[in-house]
C-alpha positions as CSV (number, residue, x, y, z in Angstrom):
1,X,204.4,109.8,298.1
2,X,201.1,108.2,297.1
3,X,198.4,107.8,299.7
4,X,197.1,104.2,299.0
5,X,196.2,103.0,302.5
6,X,192.5,104.0,302.6
7,X,189.7,101.6,303.1
8,X,187.7,102.8,300.0
9,X,184.4,102.4,301.7
10,X,182.6,104.6,299.2
11,X,183.6,102.1,296.5
12,X,182.0,99.1,298.0
13,X,181.4,96.4,297.0
14,X,184.5,96.6,294.7
15,X,186.7,97.2,297.7
16,X,185.4,94.2,299.6
17,X,187.9,92.1,297.8
18,X,190.6,94.6,296.7
19,X,192.1,97.9,297.7
20,X,191.0,101.2,296.2
21,X,194.4,101.6,294.6
22,X,193.8,98.5,292.4
23,X,190.4,99.6,291.1
24,X,190.6,99.8,287.3
25,X,189.9,102.8,285.2
26,X,190.4,102.7,281.4
27,X,192.3,99.5,281.6
28,X,194.8,100.5,284.3
29,X,194.6,100.6,288.1
30,X,194.4,103.9,289.8
31,X,197.8,103.2,291.3
32,X,199.3,102.7,287.8
33,X,197.7,105.9,286.6
34,X,199.3,107.9,289.4
35,X,202.7,106.2,289.2
36,X,202.9,106.9,285.5
37,X,201.7,110.5,286.0
38,X,204.5,111.0,288.6
39,X,207.1,109.4,286.4
40,X,206.1,111.6,283.4
41,X,206.6,114.6,285.6
42,X,210.1,113.6,286.7
43,X,209.4,111.8,290.0
44,X,211.3,108.5,290.1
45,X,211.6,107.9,293.9
46,X,208.2,107.0,295.2
47,X,206.8,106.0,298.6
48,X,203.4,104.2,298.8
49,X,201.6,103.7,302.1
50,X,199.5,100.6,302.4
51,X,196.9,99.2,304.8
52,X,193.7,97.8,303.3
53,X,194.6,94.5,301.4
54,X,198.2,95.7,301.7
55,X,199.6,92.4,300.4
56,X,197.7,92.8,297.1
57,X,199.4,96.2,296.5
58,X,202.8,94.8,297.4
59,X,202.3,91.8,295.1
60,X,201.1,94.1,292.3
61,X,204.2,96.2,292.5
62,X,206.4,93.2,292.4
63,X,204.5,91.7,289.5
64,X,205.1,94.9,287.6
65,X,208.7,95.2,288.5
66,X,207.8,98.3,290.5
67,X,207.2,100.0,287.1
68,X,211.0,100.4,286.7
69,X,211.1,103.0,289.5
70,X,212.5,103.2,293.0
71,X,209.3,102.5,294.9
72,X,209.4,102.0,298.7
73,X,206.4,100.8,300.8
74,X,205.4,102.4,304.1
75,X,203.5,99.5,305.7
76,X,200.4,100.5,307.8
77,X,198.9,97.0,307.8
78,X,198.7,96.9,311.6
79,X,197.1,100.4,312.0
80,X,195.7,102.9,309.5
81,X,197.3,106.2,310.4
82,X,195.3,108.6,308.3
83,X,196.9,111.1,306.0
84,X,199.0,113.1,308.5
85,X,200.0,110.0,310.4
86,X,201.0,108.3,307.1
87,X,203.4,111.1,306.3
88,X,204.8,111.1,309.8
89,X,205.4,107.3,309.7
90,X,207.0,107.6,306.3
91,X,209.5,110.3,307.5
92,X,212.6,107.9,307.3
93,X,211.7,107.3,303.6
94,X,210.8,110.9,302.8
95,X,213.2,113.1,304.7
96,X,216.3,113.5,302.6
97,X,216.4,117.3,303.0
98,X,214.3,118.0,299.9
99,X,210.6,118.8,299.5
100,X,208.3,115.9,298.6
101,X,205.1,115.7,296.7
102,X,202.0,114.0,298.0
103,X,199.3,112.6,295.7
104,X,196.1,110.8,296.6
105,X,195.7,107.5,294.7
106,X,192.1,108.2,293.8
107,X,192.8,111.5,292.1
108,X,193.1,111.7,288.3
109,X,193.8,115.1,286.8
110,X,195.6,117.2,284.2
111,X,197.8,118.8,287.0
112,X,201.3,119.9,286.1
113,X,203.1,118.1,288.9
114,X,206.6,119.2,287.8
115,X,205.4,122.8,287.6
116,X,203.8,122.6,291.1
117,X,207.1,121.2,292.6
118,X,209.2,124.0,290.9
119,X,206.8,126.7,292.2
120,X,207.2,125.3,295.7
121,X,211.0,125.4,295.4
122,X,210.8,129.1,294.3
123,X,208.8,130.3,297.3
124,X,209.7,130.3,300.9
125,X,206.9,128.2,302.4
126,X,206.4,125.0,304.3
127,X,203.8,123.5,302.0
128,X,202.1,124.3,298.6
129,X,198.6,123.1,298.2
130,X,197.2,122.7,294.7
131,X,193.6,124.1,294.7
132,X,191.0,125.3,292.3
133,X,187.8,127.3,292.2
134,X,185.4,124.3,291.8
135,X,182.3,123.2,293.7
136,X,183.0,121.3,296.9
137,X,181.4,120.7,300.2
138,X,184.6,121.7,302.0
139,X,186.9,124.6,301.3
140,X,190.3,125.9,302.4
141,X,190.3,129.6,303.1
142,X,193.2,131.8,302.0
143,X,194.1,135.4,302.5
144,X,195.1,137.9,299.8
145,X,198.7,136.6,299.9
146,X,197.3,133.1,299.1
147,X,198.3,131.9,302.6
148,X,196.1,129.3,304.3
149,X,194.1,130.7,307.2
150,X,191.2,128.4,307.8
151,X,188.7,125.8,306.6
152,X,184.9,125.6,306.1
153,X,182.4,122.9,305.7
154,X,179.7,124.3,303.5
155,X,177.2,121.6,304.4
156,X,177.3,122.0,308.2
157,X,178.6,125.5,308.4
158,X,181.5,124.4,310.6
159,X,184.6,126.7,310.5
160,X,188.1,126.0,311.7
161,X,191.0,128.4,312.2
162,X,193.7,129.1,314.8
163,X,192.9,132.8,314.4
164,X,190.8,134.3,317.1
165,X,187.7,136.2,316.0
166,X,188.0,134.5,312.6
167,X,185.4,135.5,309.9
168,X,185.3,133.0,307.0
169,X,183.7,135.4,304.6
170,X,186.8,137.6,304.7
171,X,188.8,134.9,303.0
172,X,188.8,133.3,299.5
173,X,187.6,129.7,299.4
174,X,189.3,127.1,297.2
175,X,188.8,123.3,296.8
176,X,191.8,121.2,297.7
177,X,193.0,118.7,295.0
178,X,194.6,116.1,297.2
179,X,198.0,117.1,295.7
180,X,200.5,119.1,297.7
181,X,204.2,119.6,298.1
182,X,205.7,119.7,301.6
183,X,209.1,120.8,302.9
184,X,210.9,118.8,305.5
185,X,210.2,121.6,308.0
186,X,206.8,120.0,308.6
187,X,208.3,117.0,310.4
188,X,209.5,119.2,313.3
189,X,205.9,120.4,313.9
190,X,204.5,116.9,313.6
191,X,206.5,115.6,316.5
192,X,203.8,116.8,318.9
193,X,201.0,115.1,316.9
194,X,199.8,111.5,317.7
195,X,200.6,108.5,315.4
196,X,197.2,108.9,313.7
197,X,195.9,112.2,312.4
198,X,194.5,113.9,309.2
199,X,197.0,116.2,307.4
200,X,194.2,118.8,307.1
201,X,194.1,119.0,310.9
202,X,197.8,119.7,310.9
203,X,197.5,122.3,308.2
204,X,194.7,124.2,310.0
205,X,196.2,124.0,313.5
206,X,199.6,125.2,312.3
207,X,198.7,127.7,309.6
208,X,199.3,130.7,311.8
209,X,202.9,129.7,312.6
210,X,203.8,128.0,309.4
211,X,203.4,129.1,305.8
212,X,201.0,127.0,303.7
213,X,200.4,128.6,300.3
214,X,197.8,128.0,297.6
215,X,198.8,127.2,294.1
216,X,195.6,128.1,292.1
217,X,195.1,126.2,288.9
218,X,192.3,127.7,286.9
219,X,192.5,125.0,284.3
220,X,192.6,122.1,286.6
221,X,190.4,119.2,285.5
222,X,190.2,116.7,288.3
223,X,188.1,113.6,289.2
224,X,188.1,112.1,292.6
225,X,187.5,108.4,291.9
226,X,186.0,107.8,295.3
227,X,182.4,106.7,294.4
228,X,181.1,104.1,292.1
229,X,179.5,106.6,289.7
230,X,182.9,108.5,289.5
231,X,184.5,105.5,287.8
232,X,182.4,106.0,284.6
233,X,183.2,109.7,284.7
234,X,186.9,108.9,285.0
235,X,186.6,106.5,282.1
236,X,185.2,109.2,279.9
237,X,187.9,111.7,280.9
238,X,190.7,109.3,280.2
239,X,189.2,108.5,276.7
240,X,189.0,112.2,275.9
241,X,192.7,112.5,276.7
């Protein structure tokens, strides 16, 4: 599933007239970059959620023959549901009994998506989160078994965890990539959540009763194309490849 429903406010004024998914980097839209990355890694059944200028994304997919893949649209035009709510709404399109990979549309990386999916299949967990040891303002906190236990905002000092008497300094911080693999088991726990919620709130609130593991990629090169200056950086990265 590709998260493509966001408003892209950090990319204004570009996103005043188009969705973030259709912002161009190195001659291709962000959406095309991610679709092609998924296809190269063996993913041919794709769900894309849409909200901001949703009709432009749908028309773009049709104009490109859906890139020769099986692409379904989860339409959030009426109400933006955030990342967790987007997954919950897309359950009928995602829940075929197999794990599914989630990829933010504004993430360009050298991640081995096929390898990540295989690693998830080989370990008994509810979700596998691709992380790295890079500088960030927010970190996920993992124990020695690489199991998620909490979250910290480095800027504000805010810490979240369902564990009582939680001490953030006792855990290893990693930056989340926006790429993760989830098992269908997550849907049962999402039933009690509202229509709209961030997936990170779900992860943090349920990490003591479900198993959310880190997949640490020391060689991960990632760019979050979320701000205007990151477009130029992404252009340079794509040219180097």
